[in-house]
C-alpha positions as a Markdown table, in Angstrom:
| # | Residue | x | y | z |
|---|---|---|---|---|
| 1 | Met | 3.3 | 4.0 | 11.9 |
| 2 | Ser | -0.3 | 6.3 | 11.8 |
| 3 | Leu | -2.6 | 3.3 | 12.1 |
| 4 | Leu | -1.1 | 1.9 | 15.4 |
| 5 | Ala | -1.4 | 5.4 | 16.7 |
| 6 | Asn | -5.4 | 5.0 | 15.4 |
| 7 | Asp | -4.4 | 8.2 | 13.2 |
| 8 | Thr | -6.4 | 7.8 | 10.0 |
| 9 | Lys | -5.5 | 11.0 | 8.5 |
| 10 | Asn | -2.4 | 10.4 | 8.0 |
| 11 | Ala | -2.7 | 6.7 | 7.2 |
| 12 | Thr | -4.8 | 7.9 | 4.5 |
| 13 | Leu | -2.2 | 10.2 | 3.3 |
| 14 | His | 0.0 | 7.3 | 3.1 |
| 15 | Ala | -2.2 | 4.9 | 1.7 |
| 16 | His | -3.1 | 7.8 | -1.1 |
| 17 | Ala | 0.9 | 7.9 | -1.5 |
| 18 | Ile | 1.2 | 4.2 | -1.8 |
| 19 | Lys | -1.9 | 3.9 | -4.4 |
| 20 | Gly | -0.3 | 6.9 | -6.6 |
| 21 | Ala | 3.0 | 4.9 | -6.4 |
| 22 | Ala | 1.6 | 1.7 | -7.6 |
| 23 | Ala | 0.1 | 2.4 | -10.2 |
| 24 | Asn | 3.1 | 4.5 | -11.8 |
| 25 | Met | 4.8 | 1.5 | -11.7 |
| 26 | Gly | 1.9 | -1.0 | -13.1 |
| 27 | Gly | 1.1 | -2.5 | -9.8 |
| 28 | Glu | -2.4 | -2.8 | -10.1 |
| 29 | Trp | -3.1 | -5.3 | -7.3 |
| 30 | Leu | -1.3 | -3.0 | -4.6 |
| 31 | Arg | -3.5 | 0.1 | -5.7 |
| 32 | Gln | -6.1 | -1.7 | -5.4 |
| 33 | Thr | -5.7 | -2.6 | -1.8 |
| 34 | Ala | -4.3 | 1.0 | -1.3 |
| 35 | Ala | -7.4 | 2.7 | -2.7 |
| 36 | Ala | -9.4 | 0.1 | -0.3 |
| 37 | Met | -7.6 | 1.5 | 2.8 |
| 38 | Glu | -7.7 | 5.1 | 1.6 |
| 39 | Thr | -11.3 | 4.8 | 1.5 |
| 40 | Ala | -11.5 | 3.4 | 4.5 |
| 41 | Gly | -9.4 | 6.2 | 5.9 |
| 42 | Arg | -11.9 | 8.8 | 4.4 |
| 43 | Ala | -14.5 | 7.3 | 6.4 |
| 44 | Gly | -12.2 | 7.3 | 9.4 |
| 45 | Asp | -12.9 | 3.4 | 9.5 |
| 46 | Ala | -9.0 | 2.4 | 11.4 |
| 47 | Ile | -10.6 | -1.2 | 11.8 |
| 48 | Ala | -11.4 | -1.7 | 8.2 |
| 49 | Met | -7.6 | -0.1 | 7.7 |
| 50 | Lys | -6.0 | -2.4 | 9.9 |
| 51 | Ala | -7.9 | -5.5 | 8.4 |
| 52 | Leu | -6.3 | -4.6 | 5.2 |
| 53 | Leu | -2.8 | -3.9 | 5.8 |
| 54 | Pro | -1.3 | -7.1 | 5.8 |
| 55 | Glu | -2.9 | -8.0 | 2.1 |
| 56 | Leu | -0.6 | -4.5 | 1.4 |
| 57 | Gln | 2.6 | -5.8 | 2.5 |
| 58 | Glu | 2.1 | -8.8 | 0.9 |
| 59 | Arg | 1.1 | -7.3 | -2.2 |
| 60 | Met | 4.1 | -4.7 | -2.0 |
| 61 | Val | 6.7 | -7.4 | -1.2 |
| 62 | Lys | 5.2 | -9.3 | -4.0 |
| 63 | Leu | 5.9 | -6.1 | -6.4 |
| 64 | Gln | 9.3 | -5.7 | -5.1 |
| 65 | Ala | 10.2 | -9.3 | -6.0 |
| 66 | Ala | 8.5 | -8.7 | -9.7 |
| 67 | Ile | 10.3 | -5.4 | -10.2 |
| 68 | Gln | 13.5 | -7.2 | -8.9 |
| 69 | Thr | 12.9 | -10.1 | -11.6 |
| 70 | Ala | 12.2 | -7.5 | -14.2 |
| 71 | Leu | 15.8 | -5.7 | -13.7 |
| 72 | Gly | 17.5 | -9.2 | -14.0 |
| 73 | Gly | 17.9 | -9.8 | -10.5 |
| 74 | Gln | 19.7 | -6.8 | -9.4 |
| 75 | Ala | 19.7 | -5.6 | -6.3 |
| 76 | Thr | 18.6 | -1.7 | -5.3 |
| 77 | Pro | 20.8 | 0.5 | -4.0 |
């Protein structure tokens, strides 16, 4: 991942993409965390981005579970 290499530019682009995808799916908590990561990345703050990563991952898992539940527990391809 870009953050492991302290590549805040690419990590910021990934955070921006996640923010947009989360907004499109109604994942407001995930969107907020991704937005915070994007803001930190634009400031060049890799430490803040890394600190937010566990929260981002947790919220992604929760959103995925919510989507699967909404689909009746169907597995995604």
